[in-house]
C-alpha positions in Angstrom: 99.9 125.6 80.6 98.8 122.7 78.5 100.4 121.1 75.4 98.2 119.9 72.6 99.2 117.1 70.1 97.3 116.6 66.8 97.9 112.9 66.7 95.2 112.3 63.9 95.1 108.6 63.0 98.5 107.7 64.3 98.8 105.4 67.4 100.9 107.5 69.8 100.9 107.7 73.6 100.6 111.1 75.2 102.3 111.6 78.6 100.4 114.8 79.4 98.4 117.6 77.8 95.5 117.3 75.3 95.3 114.9 72.3 93.3 115.3 69.1 92.7 111.9 67.5 90.7 110.5 64.6 89.3 107.9 67.0 89.4 109.2 70.6 89.6 106.6 73.3 87.1 108.3 75.6 89.6 110.0 77.9 88.7 113.5 79.2 91.9 115.0 77.6 91.0 113.8 74.1 88.9 115.1 71.3 88.1 114.2 67.7 89.8 115.5 64.6 89.1 114.0 61.2 89.7 114.6 57.4 87.7 112.8 54.8 88.3 113.9 51.2 85.2 112.0 50.0 85.3 111.2 46.2 88.9 112.6 46.1 90.3 110.2 48.7 92.1 107.9 46.3 93.9 110.8 44.7 95.3 112.3 47.9 99.0 112.0 48.8 100.5 112.2 52.3 101.2 115.9 51.7 97.6 116.7 51.1 96.6 114.7 54.2 99.2 116.4 56.3 98.0 119.9 55.2 94.4 118.9 55.7 95.1 117.7 59.3 97.0 120.9 60.1 93.9 123.0 59.1 91.3 120.8 60.7 93.6 120.4 63.8 93.8 124.2 64.4 90.1 124.5 63.8 89.6 121.9 66.5 92.0 123.7 68.8 89.9 126.9 68.5 86.8 124.9 69.5 88.6 123.7 72.6 89.7 127.2 73.4 86.2 128.6 73.0 84.6 125.8 75.0 87.1 126.5 77.8 88.5 122.9 77.6 92.1 124.1 77.3 94.2 127.2 76.6 96.6 127.8 73.7 99.4 128.8 76.1 101.7 125.8 75.7 102.7 124.0 72.5 100.7 122.6 69.6 102.4 119.6 68.0 101.6 118.3 64.5 102.5 114.8 63.4 103.3 114.7 59.7 104.5 112.2 57.1 105.9 114.6 54.5 109.4 116.1 55.0 108.4 119.3 53.2 106.4 120.5 56.2 109.3 120.1 58.7 110.8 123.5 57.9 111.2 126.5 60.2 109.2 128.6 57.7 106.2 126.4 58.0 106.3 126.6 61.8 106.6 130.3 61.7 103.7 130.7 59.3 101.4 128.5 61.5 102.4 130.5 64.5 101.5 133.7 62.8 98.2 132.3 61.6 97.2 131.3 65.1 98.4 134.7 66.5 96.5 136.6 63.9 93.2 134.7 64.2 93.0 133.7 67.8 95.3 136.3 69.5 97.3 133.4 71.1 100.9 132.4 70.4 101.6 128.8 71.4 104.9 127.2 70.4 104.5 125.2 67.2 106.2 121.8 66.8 106.1 119.6 63.7 107.3 116.1 64.1 107.8 113.4 61.5 105.8 110.2 62.1 107.3 107.2 60.5 104.4 105.6 58.7 104.0 104.1 55.3 103.8 106.9 52.7 100.4 107.4 51.2 100.6 106.9 47.4 97.6 108.1 45.4 95.9 105.3 43.4 95.9 107.5 40.4 96.0 111.1 39.2 92.9 113.1 38.3 92.9 113.6 34.5 90.2 116.2 34.4 91.4 119.8 34.5 89.2 122.6 35.8 89.7 126.3 35.2 89.3 127.0 38.9 87.9 125.7 42.2 85.3 127.8 43.9 84.8 127.8 47.7 81.2 126.9 48.3 79.4 127.2 51.7 75.8 127.0 50.7 75.3 130.7 51.2 74.1 133.4 48.8 77.5 134.7 47.9 78.9 131.3 47.0 75.8 130.5 44.9 76.2 133.7 43.0 80.0 133.4 42.7 80.3 129.9 41.4 78.3 130.6 38.2 80.5 133.7 37.5 83.6 131.6 38.0 82.3 129.2 35.4 81.7 132.0 33.0 84.9 133.9 33.5 87.7 131.4 34.3 86.3 128.3 32.7 84.8 125.0 34.1 84.8 125.1 37.9 84.3 122.7 40.8 82.8 123.8 44.1 84.7 123.0 47.3 82.4 122.5 50.4 84.0 121.8 53.8 81.4 120.1 55.9 81.7 120.7 59.7 78.1 121.6 60.6 74.5 120.9 59.5 74.9 122.3 56.0 75.7 119.0 54.2 72.2 118.1 53.2 71.4 121.7 52.4 74.4 121.9 50.0 73.5 118.5 48.6 70.0 119.9 47.8 71.4 123.0 46.1 73.9 120.8 44.2 71.2 118.5 42.9 68.7 121.1 41.9 70.7 124.1 40.7 74.4 123.2 40.1 74.3 119.8 38.5 72.2 121.1 35.6 75.0 123.6 34.9 77.6 120.8 35.1 79.2 122.3 38.2 80.3 119.5 40.6 80.6 119.9 44.4 83.6 118.3 46.1 82.7 117.7 49.7 85.4 117.4 52.3 84.2 116.4 55.8 86.0 117.1 59.1 84.9 116.9 62.7 81.9 118.8 64.0 82.6 122.4 64.8 82.2 124.5 68.0 78.9 126.4 67.8 79.2 130.1 66.9 81.9 132.1 65.2 85.2 130.4 64.6 88.0 132.4 63.1 89.9 129.3 61.8 87.2 128.7 59.2 89.3 130.9 56.9 92.3 128.7 57.2 90.1 125.6 56.8 88.4 126.8 53.6 91.5 128.3 51.9 93.6 125.2 52.5 91.1 122.7 51.3 90.2 124.9 48.4 93.8 124.9 47.3 94.3 121.2 47.9 91.2 120.4 45.7 92.5 122.8 43.1 95.9 121.1 43.0 94.2 117.7 42.6 92.2 119.1 39.7 95.3 120.5 38.0 94.7 124.2 38.6 96.2 126.9 40.9 93.1 129.1 40.8 90.7 129.4 43.8 87.7 131.7 43.7 86.5 133.3 46.9 83.0 134.8 46.3 82.5 136.6 49.6 81.4 140.3 49.5 83.8 143.1 50.2 81.6 144.4 53.1 82.2 141.0 54.8 85.9 140.7 53.9 86.8 144.1 55.3 84.1 144.4 57.9 85.1 146.7 60.8 83.9 146.3 64.4 80.7 148.1 65.2 82.1 148.6 68.7 85.5 148.1 70.3 84.5 144.8 71.8 82.9 143.3 68.7 84.4 140.2 67.1 84.2 140.2 63.4 85.0 137.4 61.0 88.5 137.1 59.6 87.5 134.3 57.2 88.7 136.0 54.0 90.8 138.8 55.5 93.7 139.7 53.0 96.3 139.1 55.7 95.0 135.6 56.3 94.9 134.8 52.6 98.5 136.0 52.2 99.7 133.8 55.1 97.9 130.7 53.7 99.4 131.5 50.2 102.9 131.5 51.7 102.2 128.2 53.6 101.1 126.5 50.4 104.1 127.8 48.6 106.3 126.2 51.2 104.5 122.9 50.7 104.2 122.8 46.9 106.9 125.2 45.7 104.3 127.0 43.6 101.9 130.0 43.9 98.2 129.7 44.2 96.0 132.5 43.0 93.0 133.5 45.1 90.4 135.4 43.1 88.0 137.8 44.9 85.6 139.0 42.2 83.1 140.4 44.8 85.7 142.3 46.9 84.3 145.7 45.9 80.6 144.7 46.0 77.9 144.8 48.7 75.7 141.9 49.4 72.7 143.5 47.8 74.8 143.9 44.6 75.9 140.3 44.7 72.4 139.0 45.2 71.2 141.1 42.3 73.9 139.5 40.1 73.0 136.0 41.1 72.0 133.9 38.0 70.3 131.3 40.2 67.8 133.5 42.1 65.4 130.6 42.4 68.0 128.9 44.5 68.4 131.8 47.0 65.7 130.7 49.4 67.5 127.3 49.7 70.8 129.0 50.8 71.7 129.8 54.4 73.4 132.8 56.0 72.5 132.5 59.7 75.2 132.4 62.4 73.7 129.0 63.4 72.9 126.2 61.0 70.7 124.3 63.5 67.6 124.8 61.5 69.2 125.1 58.0 67.1 122.2 56.6 63.7 123.4 58.0 61.2 125.7 56.4 62.1 128.5 58.8 65.8 128.3 58.3 67.1 131.6 59.7 67.0 133.2 63.2 66.4 136.7 61.7 68.2 138.7 64.4 72.0 137.9 63.9 74.2 140.1 61.8 74.3 137.5 59.0 70.5 137.3 58.8 70.0 141.1 58.9 72.5 141.9 56.1 71.0 139.1 54.0 67.4 140.2 54.7 68.0 143.9 54.0 70.0 143.0 50.8 67.3 140.7 49.4 64.7 143.5 50.0 66.9 146.0 48.1 67.6 143.6 45.3 63.9 142.7 45.1 64.4 138.9 45.2 62.5 136.1 47.1 64.2 135.2 50.4 64.1 132.5 53.0 61.9 132.6 56.1 63.1 134.2 59.4 62.0 133.1 62.9 62.6 136.5 64.5 62.3 138.9 61.5 63.2 142.0 63.5 63.6 144.1 60.4 59.8 144.0 60.1 58.5 142.6 63.4 58.3 144.3 66.7 59.2 143.3 70.3 56.5 140.9 71.5 55.6 139.6 68.0 55.5 135.7 67.9 58.6 133.7 67.0 58.0 131.2 64.2 59.8 127.9 63.5 62.0 125.9 65.8 63.7 128.8 67.6 63.2 129.3 71.3 61.0 132.1 72.7 57.3 132.8 72.4 57.9 136.4 71.4 60.7 138.7 70.0 62.6 140.2 72.9 64.4 143.6 73.2 67.7 141.7 73.2 66.9 140.4 69.7 67.3 144.0 68.4 70.9 144.4 69.4 72.5 143.6 66.0 69.8 145.5 64.1 70.5 148.6 66.2 74.2 148.2 65.7 73.9 147.8 61.9 71.5 150.7 61.5 73.6 153.1 63.6 76.8 152.0 61.7 74.9 152.9 58.5 73.9 156.3 59.8 77.4 157.0 61.2 78.9 156.1 57.8 76.7 158.4 55.9 77.3 161.2 58.3 81.1 160.6 58.2 81.4 160.1 61.9 82.3 156.4 62.3 84.4 155.6 65.4 88.2 155.7 64.9 88.5 151.8 65.1 86.0 151.4 62.3 87.1 154.4 60.2 90.8 153.4 60.2 90.1 149.9 59.0 87.9 151.1 56.2 90.4 153.7 55.1 93.3 151.3 55.3 91.7 149.2 52.6 90.3 152.2 50.7 86.8 150.9 51.1 85.0 154.2 51.9 82.8 154.1 48.8 81.9 150.4 49.4 80.7 151.0 52.9 78.8 154.1 51.8 76.9 151.9 49.4 76.3 149.3 52.1 75.0 152.1 54.4 72.6 153.1 51.6 71.5 149.5 51.2 70.5 149.5 54.9 68.6 152.7 54.5 67.0 151.6 51.3 65.7 148.4 52.9 64.1 150.6 55.7 62.7 152.9 53.0 61.0 150.0 51.2 59.6 148.6 54.4 58.6 151.7 56.3 57.8 154.2 53.5 56.9 152.5 50.3 55.0 149.6 52.0 53.3 148.9 55.3 55.3 145.7 55.8 57.6 147.2 58.5 56.1 147.0 62.1 59.3 147.4 64.2 58.7 150.5 66.3 62.4 151.2 66.9 63.2 150.8 63.2 60.4 153.1 62.2 61.5 155.9 64.6 65.2 155.4 63.5 64.3 155.7 59.8 61.9 158.7 60.3 64.7 160.5 62.2 67.2 159.9 59.4 64.7 161.3 56.9 63.8 164.3 59.1 67.5 165.1 59.5 67.9 164.9 55.7 70.6 162.2 56.0 69.0 160.6 53.0 66.2 161.5 50.6 63.7 159.5 48.7 65.5 160.3 45.4 68.8 159.1 46.8 67.3 155.9 48.0 65.3 155.3 44.8 68.5 155.8 42.8 70.4 153.3 45.0 67.7 150.7 44.6 67.8 151.2 40.8 71.7 150.8 40.9 71.4 147.5 42.6 68.5 146.1 40.5 70.0 147.2 37.3 73.4 145.6 38.2 75.5 148.7 37.8 78.4 147.2 39.8 79.9 144.1 38.3 82.4 141.4 39.6 86.1 142.0 38.9 88.0 138.8 38.0 91.2 140.8 37.8 91.2 141.2 41.6 93.3 138.5 43.2 95.9 137.8 45.8 
């Protein structure tokens, strides 16, 4: 059992356990945790900084857990300056957040650190209609322009913890600044590689803090419904909880405890597939500059996506159905076969059978959905949120991309994908008319964002 203290910039001595500091001293039981509000720094109070370190501290704890550096089986102690966060309700909410996202339940402790109160130099006078979470991905590029049109002037909120900073800066300069949409970048410590469930807490908290500084309580989350409510493809799968409704609700309660006010989280794409969101995007020329890959290692290189992870596959299939120009993929398994050369900086001379794992899972999920025989663990989640129609459209998007690659053109060369699609057609799971109608629905923008949908 190991206790963790999020000591941040405070000079405290730890008798035992693990310490997260802004400036680690080099000891084996210390790691880095930072919060830099960038251009907003002079407007930030102690409360915003406390909340920021709570979010980035738990994000760092997850990294330690996934790296095997420690376990979350003891206590997690937060040092704060603001008395508002010392309540039992805040502790209970943080414990529930950790339990929900990481399936761990450490004891949460919040201690007051007597330091000089941070007084903002001034208050931001400019008011925005909303703040939009911005990741540098396709969904956020599409959503930020719709927020501007539907809620009024918006500012993007980008939380930098990986290699996406220069990519977001490029998108900002070339596509968003001309529309008078600023990006507020908040920088924290470098993240653990791979999936991290605490990203949701991180983005939601910093989105709300930025909104508060800009005199609004409206935060726009432009993630697609198929990602928000994504079920496991198998019992052992780990799916992202970044914008899960339960997580958003817990964060909303935490913010209410801190500020005594309600924040509104808008989810205009909650009932849309990725293909529909891509088709809606008003900045399609910026799509090749966005990144959706599970790794951002090559985000700033010409071949920016691996091509075989779930994020890449959904993006690739959706861009095909929407008929828009996409980025380049190192292992484009949707079109290339095992043994074909890998391009770009990714390892491997050729595509391997293991690179097809996520493609096979996605395709089989699509078939199961259309046949109405998804496994219980997937079906129950879909039904609990009443998203049956959404996932049927997603399944048709997958089939439509295969139809365009393996029937209407000769671009598709993946032997497994060809056999899979041919079997679906032979079994009359789908027809050309059904798929042509689905492609037309997407490209003609039949499904629109809903700005009345919020938590």
